[in-house]
N, C-alpha and C positions, 0 to 999 in steps of 0.2 A: 210660302208651303207653311202649313200650321202643324205644332209638335204635337205627338197625341206618345205623352209617356205612359206604359203598362208595368206597374209594379207586381210581379208575382206571376210565373209560369207556370202557375196551377189549373185545372178544369176551367176557367173563370179568365185567365188573364188567354191561356191558347185557343180558346173560342173567340174571343174579340179579335185576337191577332189573326185568325182565319177568315175573319169578316171585314180584316184591312187589304188584303192582300192587294185585290183589285185596284184598291185607291191608289194603293202603295206603288203596282205597275203605271198606273196613269200618273204619277208626280204631284196627287192632289194631296197627301201627306208625309210627315216624318215621323217614322215608328220608332221609338227606343222600348226594350224591355227589360228589366230591371229582377234580377231571382238573388237569391244567397247562393243556389246552386246552379250549376249547366246541364242540368235534366230537370227531364218532368216525371212525377212517380205518379204510376195510375193505381190509387190505393185502393178501389174496391177487390182487388187478386193479391193487397199485399199479404193476406192470413195464410196462401200457399205456397208463398216461400219460406215461411217457418215450417211446413207439412215437407216441403223441398218437389213439390209439385210443378213451382214454377223456376227457374232459375231465377236470380235478383234483377241481371242485367236486362232480362227480357221485357221487364214491364216499366224501366226507364223510358223516357223520350229523351235525346240529346240533342237541349234546347237549342244550340251553335249550331246545328243543322238545320234545324227550325228557320231560326231567324235569318241566316246566311241566304238559303234557298227564297225566301219572301221577300229580302231588299228591308229587313230590319235588323237595326240597332243593337248590339247586348251586351250587358254590361253583369259582370258577377257580381253583387256589391250587398253590405245591407243597410238596410234603409233604417235610420235614425227619426225623422220628424219630417215634417210636411209646410214647408212655410208658404201658407197658403197666399199670403198679400203680397210675394214676390214671385209666385208662381214657381218655387223649383223643390225641389224634394231634397234633403238632405241625409248622403249615405256615410258611410265608415269610410270609402277612398275619394268621395265626391259629390257636389252637387249638380242636379241634373233641372235644368227647363223645362218646364212644359206651357202650352196654350191648352192641352185640354189631358185629363189625369184620372187615367182609371185604377184603381185600388183592389187589387186579389189576392193579397198577400198569405190568404188560407189564415191557419189556427194555430194554436199552439195547447197541451195539454193543460185541461183544467182540475187543480189539486185541489180544486175548494177548501183552500187554504190549511188542509192537511200536508204540515211539515215535515211528518214522519215518511208521508207518502212519498214526497217531492225529495227527502234524502234516501228510501231504499224500496221504491217500486220502479219498476222499469215502466218508459214511454212506450208507447205503438203507434208512431207518428211517418217513420221514415223507414229507407229499405236498410240502412245499418241496423234500425231498434229491432226488426224480423232478422236480421241475421246471427243479431247477438244474444236473441232466444231460440233461436235452433240450434245454436253453438253450445249453448249453457243445458237444453235441454239434453244433446249428445252427449256431453263430459257427465253430466249425473248418470246416467242410464252406464256410463263404463266404468263409473264409480259403483254404482248398484251390484254389478255383475260381478264384483269381485267379493258383497259381504254375504254373511249366513245370518245374521238377525232379519225377519222378516219386515218387526218393529222399525228396523233403521232404515230399513231400502223406501219403506212406506214415510219416513218422516223426511228421509231424503227427496224422493220422486213427490214431493207435496208440490202441486204447483196453481195460481188461484189467479183469475181472470175481477177484478173489481169493475162492474157495469156492465150491464146484458144488456147493451142495446147490440145495434149490427156489428159492430169490430168486437166487441167482447165475446157476441155467440158464434162468428167466424173464427176468430182465432181459437179459443177453447174447439171449437170443432176440427179441427185442422192440428191444431196440435195432439188431439184425441187420436185422431186415424192414423198419425205419424209413429205415436208412442206402440200402440195396438200392433201396427205391421212390424215394427221393430222386435219387440220383446216375442211376436209368435216364432219369429226365423233365427234374428241376428243376437240378441237378448235374453235366449232363452232360460237364463238362470232370473229372470223377474218375469213373477206372474198377473195376472191384471188385477188380481188385489194388492198389489204392491204399489201402486202407483194412484194417483189423485190431482184431480183438475176440478178445481171447483170455480161455478160463477158466484158471485156478492151481487144482488140485485138490489137496490130498495123499494121498487115495485112489488105489486102483489104478483109478477111475473116477468120474465124476459122479456123484449123485445116493447118494451110498451109504448113506443111510438108507433105501432102499427094496427090492426081492427083484433079485440080481443082473441077472439076464435082462432083464428091464426098464431097469434102469440100462446096461446094454451096448448095448443098441439106443437107447435116448436118445443116451447118446455118437456112435453112428455118425449117426446124423439132424443134431446138432448140427457134424459134421466133414462132411456130405456138403453142409451150407448156408453151408459155408465159415466155420467157429465154429475155430479153434484150441482143442484143448485141454492142458493142461501136466499129467499126472497124476504122483504122487508128489514135487508141488512144494513146495518149504519156504521160503518169501518170508524173505527175510533186512531188505530195505532199501526203501523206499518213497520215491522222490521226484517230486518236479515231473514230469519227463520221462521217468522208466526207473524200473525194478525189477529189484532183484538178488536171485536166487532159487539155490538149488539143487536139483539132481535126480540120482536115483543116484548120489550124492557127488562129482558136479561142480557147480561153479561156473559160476553165466550173468548175462550182463545183457540186459534187452528195454527198448524204448523203450515208453513210455507215459506217454501226455498228460491221459487221464481212468483214475484206478483206482478202482476203487467194493469196497470191503470189506463182502463177505457171511458172512467165513467164523466164524460164533458170534455169540450173544448173550448177554448176563449180566442178574443181578440188579439190582435199582435199590440203591445204593451204602446211602442208612438202615437196609435190609434187616440191616449187619451189627450193628446196635444193637438189634434186637431180642429177641436170644437164642435158642437152643436150637442144633441143627445149621444149618451154615451150607456148602454148596458153595465149591469153588473159584470157581464163574461167581458167584456170591453172590446164588443161590438156599436157598431154607430146604426142610430137608427136612420135609418133614409125615406124620403118621400116616394109616393109613385112614379116618376120619374128617374130614380135610384141617386141623384142627389143627398148629401149629409142634411137631417133635419134642422132648421134654425139655425142654418148657418150661411152668408147668402156666398154660395160659390158655386154659379151651376156650372162651371167649366169642371167640375170634381165630381167623379162618377165610382160611388162605394159600391163592389159585388164580393157574391161569395160569403166564405165564412168572416168576413171584416164586416158583411150587415147586421143589421136585425129588419129583417122585412116582415110586415105585417099584412097575414092573409087572412081573412075571415076572420076577423078579430086576433088573431095568436100569432104568436113570433114564428118565423119556421125555423127550423132547426137546417143547418148550414150542411147542406146535400151537394151532391155532383151536380143533378140537374138545373138545380135552383142557379147554381153557379152559371152553366154554359147559356142557361136562357137569358139571364142578367147581362152577362156578357156580350152578347148577341145583340139585344138591346139598348145597353151600352154606347154602342160603335153606331147605330143607329141615331140615335140623339144625339151624340155630336157630328154626325154629317150633317144631321137636319139645321143644328146651330150654326156649323159652318155655311150653310148652303140659307143665310138668314130666315130659319125659319123655328117655328118654337117645336120643342120635344114632345114625345108622345109619353101617354103614362104605361108601363109595364105592368102585362096580365100574366099570373103563374100559370102554368101548365103542369097538373101533377100526372105526373106518367102510372107511379105505383112505388111499389116496392119490389126488392128480390134481395133474401135472404141464403145463403150455402149452412144447411146445417151437418157437412160432412159427408163422407162420400156417399153417392145415389140418392140426397135427401134432402129440400128446399124448401121455403115455401116463398109461396111468388103471388104477388098482385099487379098484373097491368091491364092498366085503363080499365080496372072493377072488375077481370075478370080472376078466381083466385085459382091457387094450381099447388099441389105437396106432391112431394116423394121423389120419384126420380125420372120420372120424367118434365117435375120442375126444377131439379138438378141441371138437369142438359141445357133447359131451355136460359136459365144461369148461365150456364156459361157461354153456348152461344151468343144471347146477349150482351155478356160483357168483351168475346172476342170481339163483337164487331165494334162495339164501340170504343174497344183502343185504338181504332183508328189508322195507324200506320201500318201499313201492309206486311214490311220484315217483321217488326215484333209481333203480327198475329200470325204468320206461318210458325216463329220461334213457339210462341206460348203454346200453338195447337200441336207443336212434334213433343213440346216440353210434355201433354198431358199422353199422349201417344207411348211415350217412354216410360214414363210412372204408373201408367195404368200397366204394361206389359212386365216391365222392369223391376216395379217397385220403386222407392227414391233411397239414396245414399245414407248413411251416418259418417259421414268423416269428417274428420277436424284438421283443416289447414292452417290452423293458428295454433303457434308455439307457445301455450299460456304459461309457460318459467322463464319464459326470455321476452316475454309482450310487457311494456310498459302499458302500468293502467288499463289493462286487458279486462275486457267484460268477463274472461275464464277465471279469474282468480276468486281467492276463499272470499274477498269481503267486494261482493258485485254492485258500490254503489257507484251510481249515476255521478259524473261531472258535472257541473252547477254549466247550466246554459245560461246562454243570452241572446235575448229578443233577437230575432230577427226575421226577414222574408217568409 
């Protein structure tokens, strides 16, 4: 029985696992999954955790439950290296052998060498990032509600998103919806002119990855909703309370007490030691059969955020649909190899994009059909609700939406910041140094 090892329980890894289920039941393969967490995160809805539209636990899937039901062994571990000659993966807690390997370890935040951002900007990659940002916003609203000086309020309530891609735009929109709702009812000593949310984007408009007309319309909606957008911005320094940047050759500063970096991702650091061709953002170039280029390792398949896949002479951005399609193809090719057949080439099917712009507004492109406004917003919600896949989570998210629609979102702090060691709510909110993990 061949050993298949899957690194990473994200979109790509779980898709691969789902396509292996029947072969596991038939005792044709022995499958092991390794991930740093014992859960998988549904990232498209992460921004809604910040606004409180969704409870954090409802967009995480229990990996152990999924694996046990499927007959898959699971280990919570951190990948350090791949020994392709010995066909084993070296992790923090042990070594794991394989006959076939699927690398789907996702990505980490790419700070593009900006050391001040590494120290002082928040990442937005996991569920704790979203919870921390939400708590910090509430904490600052509490402080601002006791202030009498309008300028001091705005200085405290100045929040910034660096990167105007889908993640940055959706996060800014959810933050804006949450704050607007809170100051209207509960923090009514703060006015809409006393807080500030700004998106810094290097390109001419936000959402540079979608078509220009939709991107321009999206930016107009953001500005109309009170979100500042600074285009052509190159961020130079991120402090705890300010951002220094240049625009059109001119230097400027802006107050910012919460700065979130969403300007790109990169592959895990251990991929540098695998061999083959690697990009500047630490992703491995792969062949049409999903194997590492210039590396004689037909048993290794690199998918999702870990790979650089060329499509129509362009390297595709790391998105969930790509990872899922590659996960299915990796399994298909592994089974072909087991059966003595040649692997087949992967062909990407581009579905389009869905971007939420806050309550009752989205831009959507599905198979070339473009939508904007309230209809697009509900299309966004229903599409992602379907994509969650796990029925009990679908029900939970649906009722979260109903509760937030009828009763609004709560602004409670359940962490005691005075007695919290290295707490995100402490005045000096520097991020801890993070290890490179799956």
